[in-house]
PyMOL Python script that loads the backbone (N, CA, C, O; Angstrom):
from pymol import cmd

cmd.read_pdbstr("""\
ATOM      1  N   UNK A   1      -7.628 -65.641   9.110  1.00  0.00           N
ATOM      2  CA  UNK A   1      -6.974 -65.713   7.866  1.00  0.00           C
ATOM      3  C   UNK A   1      -7.280 -64.684   6.953  1.00  0.00           C
ATOM      4  O   UNK A   1      -8.466 -64.409   6.772  1.00  0.00           O
ATOM      5  N   UNK A   2      -6.264 -63.980   6.257  1.00  0.00           N
ATOM      6  CA  UNK A   2      -6.310 -62.933   5.372  1.00  0.00           C
ATOM      7  C   UNK A   2      -6.433 -63.456   3.941  1.00  0.00           C
ATOM      8  O   UNK A   2      -5.640 -64.300   3.526  1.00  0.00           O
ATOM      9  N   UNK A   3      -7.401 -62.973   3.192  1.00  0.00           N
ATOM     10  CA  UNK A   3      -7.553 -63.349   1.742  1.00  0.00           C
ATOM     11  C   UNK A   3      -7.007 -62.093   0.939  1.00  0.00           C
ATOM     12  O   UNK A   3      -7.399 -60.951   1.179  1.00  0.00           O
ATOM     13  N   UNK A   4      -6.201 -62.357   0.105  1.00  0.00           N
ATOM     14  CA  UNK A   4      -5.672 -61.213  -0.801  1.00  0.00           C
ATOM     15  C   UNK A   4      -6.086 -61.371  -2.158  1.00  0.00           C
ATOM     16  O   UNK A   4      -5.898 -62.443  -2.734  1.00  0.00           O
ATOM     17  N   UNK A   5      -6.671 -60.336  -2.760  1.00  0.00           N
ATOM     18  CA  UNK A   5      -7.143 -60.237  -4.060  1.00  0.00           C
ATOM     19  C   UNK A   5      -5.938 -59.771  -4.993  1.00  0.00           C
ATOM     20  O   UNK A   5      -5.165 -58.888  -4.622  1.00  0.00           O
ATOM     21  N   UNK A   6      -5.831 -60.358  -6.124  1.00  0.00           N
ATOM     22  CA  UNK A   6      -4.650 -60.011  -7.019  1.00  0.00           C
ATOM     23  C   UNK A   6      -5.370 -59.547  -8.344  1.00  0.00           C
ATOM     24  O   UNK A   6      -6.312 -60.153  -8.856  1.00  0.00           O
ATOM     25  N   UNK A   7      -4.821 -58.432  -8.812  1.00  0.00           N
ATOM     26  CA  UNK A   7      -5.269 -58.027 -10.197  1.00  0.00           C
ATOM     27  C   UNK A   7      -4.507 -58.826 -11.231  1.00  0.00           C
ATOM     28  O   UNK A   7      -3.302 -58.679 -11.435  1.00  0.00           O
ATOM     29  N   UNK A   8      -5.334 -59.732 -11.908  1.00  0.00           N
ATOM     30  CA  UNK A   8      -4.594 -60.642 -12.804  1.00  0.00           C
ATOM     31  C   UNK A   8      -4.391 -59.904 -14.190  1.00  0.00           C
ATOM     32  O   UNK A   8      -3.661 -60.436 -15.026  1.00  0.00           O
ATOM     33  N   UNK A   9      -4.996 -58.724 -14.456  1.00  0.00           N
ATOM     34  CA  UNK A   9      -4.836 -58.017 -15.674  1.00  0.00           C
ATOM     35  C   UNK A   9      -3.474 -57.154 -15.650  1.00  0.00           C
ATOM     36  O   UNK A   9      -3.018 -56.616 -16.660  1.00  0.00           O
ATOM     37  N   UNK A  10      -2.932 -57.093 -14.486  1.00  0.00           N
ATOM     38  CA  UNK A  10      -1.716 -56.235 -14.378  1.00  0.00           C
ATOM     39  C   UNK A  10      -0.496 -57.138 -14.648  1.00  0.00           C
ATOM     40  O   UNK A  10      -0.425 -58.325 -14.331  1.00  0.00           O
ATOM     41  N   UNK A  11       0.496 -56.389 -15.302  1.00  0.00           N
ATOM     42  CA  UNK A  11       1.701 -57.187 -15.552  1.00  0.00           C
ATOM     43  C   UNK A  11       2.514 -57.589 -14.256  1.00  0.00           C
ATOM     44  O   UNK A  11       3.269 -58.562 -14.272  1.00  0.00           O
ATOM     45  N   UNK A  12       2.338 -56.833 -13.174  1.00  0.00           N
ATOM     46  CA  UNK A  12       2.988 -57.112 -11.984  1.00  0.00           C
ATOM     47  C   UNK A  12       2.211 -57.901 -11.041  1.00  0.00           C
ATOM     48  O   UNK A  12       2.724 -58.243  -9.976  1.00  0.00           O
ATOM     49  N   UNK A  13       0.864 -58.261 -11.381  1.00  0.00           N
ATOM     50  CA  UNK A  13      -0.085 -58.885 -10.442  1.00  0.00           C
ATOM     51  C   UNK A  13      -0.056 -58.099  -9.034  1.00  0.00           C
ATOM     52  O   UNK A  13       0.211 -58.673  -7.978  1.00  0.00           O
ATOM     53  N   UNK A  14      -0.326 -56.873  -9.118  1.00  0.00           N
ATOM     54  CA  UNK A  14      -0.298 -55.967  -7.831  1.00  0.00           C
ATOM     55  C   UNK A  14      -1.526 -56.427  -6.963  1.00  0.00           C
ATOM     56  O   UNK A  14      -2.590 -56.758  -7.485  1.00  0.00           O
ATOM     57  N   UNK A  15      -1.328 -56.428  -5.693  1.00  0.00           N
ATOM     58  CA  UNK A  15      -2.273 -56.647  -4.662  1.00  0.00           C
ATOM     59  C   UNK A  15      -3.373 -55.401  -4.707  1.00  0.00           C
ATOM     60  O   UNK A  15      -2.933 -54.263  -4.545  1.00  0.00           O
ATOM     61  N   UNK A  16      -4.623 -55.574  -4.898  1.00  0.00           N
ATOM     62  CA  UNK A  16      -5.441 -54.517  -4.990  1.00  0.00           C
ATOM     63  C   UNK A  16      -6.402 -54.299  -3.772  1.00  0.00           C
ATOM     64  O   UNK A  16      -7.010 -53.247  -3.578  1.00  0.00           O
ATOM     65  N   UNK A  17      -6.471 -55.408  -2.971  1.00  0.00           N
ATOM     66  CA  UNK A  17      -7.186 -55.269  -1.679  1.00  0.00           C
ATOM     67  C   UNK A  17      -6.885 -56.473  -0.802  1.00  0.00           C
ATOM     68  O   UNK A  17      -6.717 -57.574  -1.326  1.00  0.00           O
ATOM     69  N   UNK A  18      -6.806 -56.296   0.594  1.00  0.00           N
ATOM     70  CA  UNK A  18      -6.846 -57.310   1.521  1.00  0.00           C
ATOM     71  C   UNK A  18      -7.991 -57.279   2.410  1.00  0.00           C
ATOM     72  O   UNK A  18      -8.394 -56.196   2.835  1.00  0.00           O
ATOM     73  N   UNK A  19      -8.547 -58.362   2.727  1.00  0.00           N
ATOM     74  CA  UNK A  19      -9.796 -58.340   3.560  1.00  0.00           C
ATOM     75  C   UNK A  19      -9.870 -59.667   4.331  1.00  0.00           C
ATOM     76  O   UNK A  19      -9.380 -60.681   3.834  1.00  0.00           O
ATOM     77  N   UNK A  20     -10.459 -59.686   5.509  1.00  0.00           N
ATOM     78  CA  UNK A  20     -10.685 -60.932   6.254  1.00  0.00           C
ATOM     79  C   UNK A  20     -11.491 -61.985   5.487  1.00  0.00           C
ATOM     80  O   UNK A  20     -12.380 -61.657   4.702  1.00  0.00           O
ATOM     81  N   UNK A  21     -11.180 -63.183   5.718  1.00  0.00           N
ATOM     82  CA  UNK A  21     -11.941 -64.193   5.156  1.00  0.00           C
ATOM     83  C   UNK A  21     -13.394 -64.099   5.586  1.00  0.00           C
ATOM     84  O   UNK A  21     -13.676 -63.538   6.645  1.00  0.00           O
ATOM     85  N   UNK A  22     -14.328 -64.627   4.802  1.00  0.00           N
ATOM     86  CA  UNK A  22     -15.812 -64.573   5.058  1.00  0.00           C
ATOM     87  C   UNK A  22     -16.195 -65.871   5.794  1.00  0.00           C
ATOM     88  O   UNK A  22     -17.387 -66.088   6.011  1.00  0.00           O
ATOM     89  N   UNK A  23     -15.235 -66.761   6.199  1.00  0.00           N
ATOM     90  CA  UNK A  23     -15.614 -67.913   6.954  1.00  0.00           C
ATOM     91  C   UNK A  23     -16.124 -67.520   8.299  1.00  0.00           C
ATOM     92  O   UNK A  23     -15.363 -66.835   8.982  1.00  0.00           O
ATOM     93  N   UNK A  24     -17.234 -67.827   8.768  1.00  0.00           N
ATOM     94  CA  UNK A  24     -17.849 -67.383   9.897  1.00  0.00           C
ATOM     95  C   UNK A  24     -17.976 -68.526  10.886  1.00  0.00           C
ATOM     96  O   UNK A  24     -18.599 -68.357  11.935  1.00  0.00           O
ATOM     97  N   UNK A  25     -17.403 -69.692  10.584  1.00  0.00           N
ATOM     98  CA  UNK A  25     -17.582 -70.705  11.579  1.00  0.00           C
ATOM     99  C   UNK A  25     -16.291 -71.429  11.861  1.00  0.00           C
ATOM    100  O   UNK A  25     -15.431 -71.584  10.994  1.00  0.00           O
ATOM    101  N   UNK A  26     -16.186 -71.837  13.012  1.00  0.00           N
ATOM    102  CA  UNK A  26     -14.858 -72.501  13.439  1.00  0.00           C
ATOM    103  C   UNK A  26     -15.076 -74.006  13.463  1.00  0.00           C
ATOM    104  O   UNK A  26     -16.170 -74.424  13.843  1.00  0.00           O
ATOM    105  N   UNK A  27     -14.140 -74.839  13.095  1.00  0.00           N
ATOM    106  CA  UNK A  27     -14.262 -76.280  13.114  1.00  0.00           C
ATOM    107  C   UNK A  27     -13.302 -76.751  14.244  1.00  0.00           C
ATOM    108  O   UNK A  27     -12.110 -76.457  14.321  1.00  0.00           O
ATOM    109  N   UNK A  28     -14.054 -77.582  15.168  1.00  0.00           N
ATOM    110  CA  UNK A  28     -13.359 -78.134  16.231  1.00  0.00           C
ATOM    111  C   UNK A  28     -13.739 -79.598  16.256  1.00  0.00           C
ATOM    112  O   UNK A  28     -14.913 -79.914  16.451  1.00  0.00           O
ATOM    113  N   UNK A  29     -12.865 -80.436  16.081  1.00  0.00           N
ATOM    114  CA  UNK A  29     -13.143 -81.957  16.061  1.00  0.00           C
ATOM    115  C   UNK A  29     -14.278 -82.273  15.145  1.00  0.00           C
ATOM    116  O   UNK A  29     -15.093 -83.139  15.464  1.00  0.00           O
ATOM    117  N   UNK A  30     -14.381 -81.556  13.921  1.00  0.00           N
ATOM    118  CA  UNK A  30     -15.396 -81.737  12.904  1.00  0.00           C
ATOM    119  C   UNK A  30     -16.800 -81.244  13.264  1.00  0.00           C
ATOM    120  O   UNK A  30     -17.777 -81.614  12.613  1.00  0.00           O
ATOM    121  N   UNK A  31     -16.900 -80.383  14.332  1.00  0.00           N
ATOM    122  CA  UNK A  31     -18.069 -79.726  14.753  1.00  0.00           C
ATOM    123  C   UNK A  31     -18.038 -78.301  14.141  1.00  0.00           C
ATOM    124  O   UNK A  31     -16.985 -77.671  14.239  1.00  0.00           O
ATOM    125  N   UNK A  32     -19.009 -77.791  13.573  1.00  0.00           N
ATOM    126  CA  UNK A  32     -19.113 -76.542  13.034  1.00  0.00           C
ATOM    127  C   UNK A  32     -19.775 -75.579  14.075  1.00  0.00           C
ATOM    128  O   UNK A  32     -20.932 -75.769  14.450  1.00  0.00           O
ATOM    129  N   UNK A  33     -19.008 -74.534  14.534  1.00  0.00           N
ATOM    130  CA  UNK A  33     -19.641 -73.739  15.535  1.00  0.00           C
ATOM    131  C   UNK A  33     -19.416 -72.210  15.050  1.00  0.00           C
ATOM    132  O   UNK A  33     -18.324 -71.756  14.708  1.00  0.00           O
ATOM    133  N   UNK A  34     -20.541 -71.549  15.077  1.00  0.00           N
ATOM    134  CA  UNK A  34     -20.635 -70.044  14.645  1.00  0.00           C
ATOM    135  C   UNK A  34     -19.483 -69.356  15.581  1.00  0.00           C
ATOM    136  O   UNK A  34     -19.362 -69.609  16.779  1.00  0.00           O
ATOM    137  N   UNK A  35     -18.746 -68.544  14.930  1.00  0.00           N
ATOM    138  CA  UNK A  35     -17.751 -67.762  15.633  1.00  0.00           C
ATOM    139  C   UNK A  35     -18.455 -66.733  16.491  1.00  0.00           C
ATOM    140  O   UNK A  35     -17.892 -66.358  17.519  1.00  0.00           O
ATOM    141  N   UNK A  36     -19.586 -66.266  16.171  1.00  0.00           N
ATOM    142  CA  UNK A  36     -20.345 -65.278  17.066  1.00  0.00           C
ATOM    143  C   UNK A  36     -20.780 -65.822  18.437  1.00  0.00           C
ATOM    144  O   UNK A  36     -20.869 -65.132  19.452  1.00  0.00           O
ATOM    145  N   UNK A  37     -21.061 -67.240  18.343  1.00  0.00           N
ATOM    146  CA  UNK A  37     -21.311 -67.797  19.708  1.00  0.00           C
ATOM    147  C   UNK A  37     -20.112 -67.901  20.602  1.00  0.00           C
ATOM    148  O   UNK A  37     -20.194 -67.716  21.816  1.00  0.00           O
ATOM    149  N   UNK A  38     -18.956 -68.211  19.960  1.00  0.00           N
ATOM    150  CA  UNK A  38     -17.663 -68.278  20.586  1.00  0.00           C
ATOM    151  C   UNK A  38     -17.316 -66.979  21.107  1.00  0.00           C
ATOM    152  O   UNK A  38     -16.961 -66.860  22.279  1.00  0.00           O
ATOM    153  N   UNK A  39     -17.393 -66.000  20.322  1.00  0.00           N
ATOM    154  CA  UNK A  39     -17.130 -64.569  20.706  1.00  0.00           C
ATOM    155  C   UNK A  39     -17.897 -64.099  21.862  1.00  0.00           C
ATOM    156  O   UNK A  39     -17.340 -63.497  22.780  1.00  0.00           O
ATOM    157  N   UNK A  40     -19.234 -64.365  21.854  1.00  0.00           N
ATOM    158  CA  UNK A  40     -20.079 -63.856  23.068  1.00  0.00           C
ATOM    159  C   UNK A  40     -19.653 -64.616  24.330  1.00  0.00           C
ATOM    160  O   UNK A  40     -19.506 -64.041  25.410  1.00  0.00           O
ATOM    161  N   UNK A  41     -19.454 -65.961  24.148  1.00  0.00           N
ATOM    162  CA  UNK A  41     -19.078 -66.721  25.418  1.00  0.00           C
ATOM    163  C   UNK A  41     -17.656 -66.173  25.971  1.00  0.00           C
ATOM    164  O   UNK A  41     -17.432 -65.996  27.168  1.00  0.00           O
ATOM    165  N   UNK A  42     -16.839 -65.960  25.057  1.00  0.00           N
ATOM    166  CA  UNK A  42     -15.351 -65.610  25.529  1.00  0.00           C
ATOM    167  C   UNK A  42     -15.446 -64.226  26.197  1.00  0.00           C
ATOM    168  O   UNK A  42     -14.727 -63.946  27.157  1.00  0.00           O
ATOM    169  N   UNK A  43     -16.412 -63.293  25.639  1.00  0.00           N
ATOM    170  CA  UNK A  43     -16.476 -62.008  26.222  1.00  0.00           C
ATOM    171  C   UNK A  43     -17.083 -62.050  27.523  1.00  0.00           C
ATOM    172  O   UNK A  43     -16.747 -61.223  28.370  1.00  0.00           O
ATOM    173  N   UNK A  44     -18.048 -63.037  27.793  1.00  0.00           N
ATOM    174  CA  UNK A  44     -18.638 -63.090  29.153  1.00  0.00           C
ATOM    175  C   UNK A  44     -17.456 -63.552  30.202  1.00  0.00           C
ATOM    176  O   UNK A  44     -17.390 -63.138  31.359  1.00  0.00           O
ATOM    177  N   UNK A  45     -16.577 -64.438  29.628  1.00  0.00           N
ATOM    178  CA  UNK A  45     -15.508 -64.949  30.553  1.00  0.00           C
ATOM    179  C   UNK A  45     -14.598 -63.644  30.897  1.00  0.00           C
ATOM    180  O   UNK A  45     -14.193 -63.398  32.033  1.00  0.00           O
ATOM    181  N   UNK A  46     -14.370 -62.945  29.898  1.00  0.00           N
ATOM    182  CA  UNK A  46     -13.472 -61.619  30.079  1.00  0.00           C
ATOM    183  C   UNK A  46     -14.098 -60.780  31.087  1.00  0.00           C
ATOM    184  O   UNK A  46     -13.436 -60.282  31.998  1.00  0.00           O
ATOM    185  N   UNK A  47     -15.442 -60.591  30.950  1.00  0.00           N
ATOM    186  CA  UNK A  47     -16.165 -59.698  31.928  1.00  0.00           C
ATOM    187  C   UNK A  47     -16.216 -60.200  33.346  1.00  0.00           C
ATOM    188  O   UNK A  47     -15.998 -59.462  34.306  1.00  0.00           O
ATOM    189  N   UNK A  48     -16.512 -61.477  33.449  1.00  0.00           N
ATOM    190  CA  UNK A  48     -16.487 -62.215  34.745  1.00  0.00           C
ATOM    191  C   UNK A  48     -15.166 -62.206  35.390  1.00  0.00           C
ATOM    192  O   UNK A  48     -15.087 -62.233  36.618  1.00  0.00           O
ATOM    193  N   UNK A  49     -14.126 -62.169  34.641  1.00  0.00           N
ATOM    194  CA  UNK A  49     -12.836 -61.967  35.268  1.00  0.00           C
ATOM    195  C   UNK A  49     -12.529 -60.607  35.633  1.00  0.00           C
ATOM    196  O   UNK A  49     -11.427 -60.364  36.124  1.00  0.00           O
ATOM    197  N   UNK A  50     -13.380 -59.688  35.452  1.00  0.00           N
ATOM    198  CA  UNK A  50     -13.151 -58.276  35.904  1.00  0.00           C
ATOM    199  C   UNK A  50     -12.507 -57.388  34.632  1.00  0.00           C
ATOM    200  O   UNK A  50     -11.899 -56.335  34.820  1.00  0.00           O
ATOM    201  N   UNK A  51     -12.711 -57.912  33.456  1.00  0.00           N
ATOM    202  CA  UNK A  51     -12.180 -57.169  32.330  1.00  0.00           C
ATOM    203  C   UNK A  51     -10.696 -57.061  32.271  1.00  0.00           C
ATOM    204  O   UNK A  51     -10.147 -56.109  31.715  1.00  0.00           O
ATOM    205  N   UNK A  52     -10.044 -58.030  32.842  1.00  0.00           N
ATOM    206  CA  UNK A  52      -8.682 -58.183  32.960  1.00  0.00           C
ATOM    207  C   UNK A  52      -8.169 -58.555  31.481  1.00  0.00           C
ATOM    208  O   UNK A  52      -8.654 -59.552  30.947  1.00  0.00           O
ATOM    209  N   UNK A  53      -7.296 -57.862  30.865  1.00  0.00           N
ATOM    210  CA  UNK A  53      -6.664 -58.116  29.547  1.00  0.00           C
ATOM    211  C   UNK A  53      -5.539 -59.249  29.554  1.00  0.00           C
ATOM    212  O   UNK A  53      -4.971 -59.577  30.596  1.00  0.00           O
ATOM    213  N   UNK A  54      -5.271 -59.798  28.366  1.00  0.00           N
ATOM    214  CA  UNK A  54      -4.155 -60.735  28.333  1.00  0.00           C
ATOM    215  C   UNK A  54      -4.626 -62.181  28.360  1.00  0.00           C
ATOM    216  O   UNK A  54      -3.761 -63.052  28.450  1.00  0.00           O
ATOM    217  N   UNK A  55      -5.860 -62.511  28.294  1.00  0.00           N
ATOM    218  CA  UNK A  55      -6.237 -63.882  28.433  1.00  0.00           C
ATOM    219  C   UNK A  55      -7.318 -64.167  27.122  1.00  0.00           C
ATOM    220  O   UNK A  55      -8.207 -65.015  27.205  1.00  0.00           O
ATOM    221  N   UNK A  56      -7.127 -63.443  26.079  1.00  0.00           N
ATOM    222  CA  UNK A  56      -7.995 -63.535  24.994  1.00  0.00           C
ATOM    223  C   UNK A  56      -7.979 -64.966  24.337  1.00  0.00           C
ATOM    224  O   UNK A  56      -9.040 -65.553  24.124  1.00  0.00           O
ATOM    225  N   UNK A  57      -6.858 -65.474  24.045  1.00  0.00           N
ATOM    226  CA  UNK A  57      -6.642 -66.893  23.486  1.00  0.00           C
ATOM    227  C   UNK A  57      -7.208 -67.884  24.493  1.00  0.00           C
ATOM    228  O   UNK A  57      -7.987 -68.766  24.131  1.00  0.00           O
ATOM    229  N   UNK A  58      -6.830 -67.744  25.722  1.00  0.00           N
ATOM    230  CA  UNK A  58      -7.382 -68.765  26.628  1.00  0.00           C
ATOM    231  C   UNK A  58      -8.907 -68.737  26.718  1.00  0.00           C
ATOM    232  O   UNK A  58      -9.563 -69.778  26.722  1.00  0.00           O
ATOM    233  N   UNK A  59      -9.424 -67.592  26.787  1.00  0.00           N
ATOM    234  CA  UNK A  59     -10.986 -67.325  26.765  1.00  0.00           C
ATOM    235  C   UNK A  59     -11.533 -67.984  25.540  1.00  0.00           C
ATOM    236  O   UNK A  59     -12.450 -68.801  25.631  1.00  0.00           O
ATOM    237  N   UNK A  60     -10.974 -67.639  24.350  1.00  0.00           N
ATOM    238  CA  UNK A  60     -11.569 -68.151  23.140  1.00  0.00           C
ATOM    239  C   UNK A  60     -11.596 -69.705  23.127  1.00  0.00           C
ATOM    240  O   UNK A  60     -12.639 -70.293  22.837  1.00  0.00           O
ATOM    241  N   UNK A  61     -10.482 -70.358  23.432  1.00  0.00           N
ATOM    242  CA  UNK A  61     -10.257 -71.725  23.418  1.00  0.00           C
ATOM    243  C   UNK A  61     -11.242 -72.477  24.425  1.00  0.00           C
ATOM    244  O   UNK A  61     -11.756 -73.565  24.167  1.00  0.00           O
ATOM    245  N   UNK A  62     -11.426 -71.812  25.517  1.00  0.00           N
ATOM    246  CA  UNK A  62     -12.180 -72.322  26.615  1.00  0.00           C
ATOM    247  C   UNK A  62     -13.761 -72.234  26.169  1.00  0.00           C
ATOM    248  O   UNK A  62     -14.539 -73.166  26.371  1.00  0.00           O
ATOM    249  N   UNK A  63     -14.067 -71.232  25.656  1.00  0.00           N
ATOM    250  CA  UNK A  63     -15.454 -70.916  25.033  1.00  0.00           C
ATOM    251  C   UNK A  63     -15.778 -71.844  23.942  1.00  0.00           C
ATOM    252  O   UNK A  63     -16.877 -72.399  23.909  1.00  0.00           O
ATOM    253  N   UNK A  64     -14.835 -72.051  23.005  1.00  0.00           N
ATOM    254  CA  UNK A  64     -14.960 -73.105  22.011  1.00  0.00           C
ATOM    255  C   UNK A  64     -15.200 -74.443  22.420  1.00  0.00           C
ATOM    256  O   UNK A  64     -16.066 -75.130  21.879  1.00  0.00           O
ATOM    257  N   UNK A  65     -14.428 -74.880  23.413  1.00  0.00           N
ATOM    258  CA  UNK A  65     -14.551 -76.115  23.970  1.00  0.00           C
ATOM    259  C   UNK A  65     -15.998 -76.207  24.756  1.00  0.00           C
ATOM    260  O   UNK A  65     -16.677 -77.230  24.668  1.00  0.00           O
ATOM    261  N   UNK A  66     -16.373 -75.202  25.440  1.00  0.00           N
ATOM    262  CA  UNK A  66     -17.700 -75.223  26.069  1.00  0.00           C
ATOM    263  C   UNK A  66     -18.796 -75.430  25.213  1.00  0.00           C
ATOM    264  O   UNK A  66     -19.730 -76.155  25.555  1.00  0.00           O
ATOM    265  N   UNK A  67     -18.755 -74.757  23.951  1.00  0.00           N
ATOM    266  CA  UNK A  67     -19.757 -74.720  23.120  1.00  0.00           C
ATOM    267  C   UNK A  67     -19.789 -76.076  22.514  1.00  0.00           C
ATOM    268  O   UNK A  67     -20.851 -76.693  22.433  1.00  0.00           O
ATOM    269  N   UNK A  68     -18.614 -76.584  22.066  1.00  0.00           N
ATOM    270  CA  UNK A  68     -18.696 -77.840  21.400  1.00  0.00           C
ATOM    271  C   UNK A  68     -19.106 -78.965  22.315  1.00  0.00           C
ATOM    272  O   UNK A  68     -19.393 -80.037  21.783  1.00  0.00           O
ATOM    273  N   UNK A  69     -19.165 -78.859  23.568  1.00  0.00           N
ATOM    274  CA  UNK A  69     -19.571 -79.907  24.512  1.00  0.00           C
ATOM    275  C   UNK A  69     -20.950 -79.876  24.732  1.00  0.00           C
ATOM    276  O   UNK A  69     -21.502 -80.790  25.344  1.00  0.00           O
ATOM    277  N   UNK A  70     -21.610 -78.834  24.254  1.00  0.00           N
ATOM    278  CA  UNK A  70     -23.130 -78.846  24.329  1.00  0.00           C
ATOM    279  C   UNK A  70     -23.850 -79.872  23.573  1.00  0.00           C
ATOM    280  O   UNK A  70     -25.079 -79.916  23.607  1.00  0.00           O
TER     281      UNK A  70
END
""", "prot")
cmd.dss("prot")
cmd.show_as("cartoon", "prot")
cmd.util.cbc("prot")
cmd.orient("prot")
């Protein structure tokens, strides 16, 4: 998710900066899981597959599922 800061003092409300959200946890079925843990697990799946590109979403979802089942 992208969070956009708006300059409220400007007549045009110009966008002054865009930056990623600081939310560092993912919620799956009400369970809070640090995204760093999911990222590491998904990267291991990527490496195990021989570093083949194109499966990032599947790896992420599978890693998220595996971590929440622990």
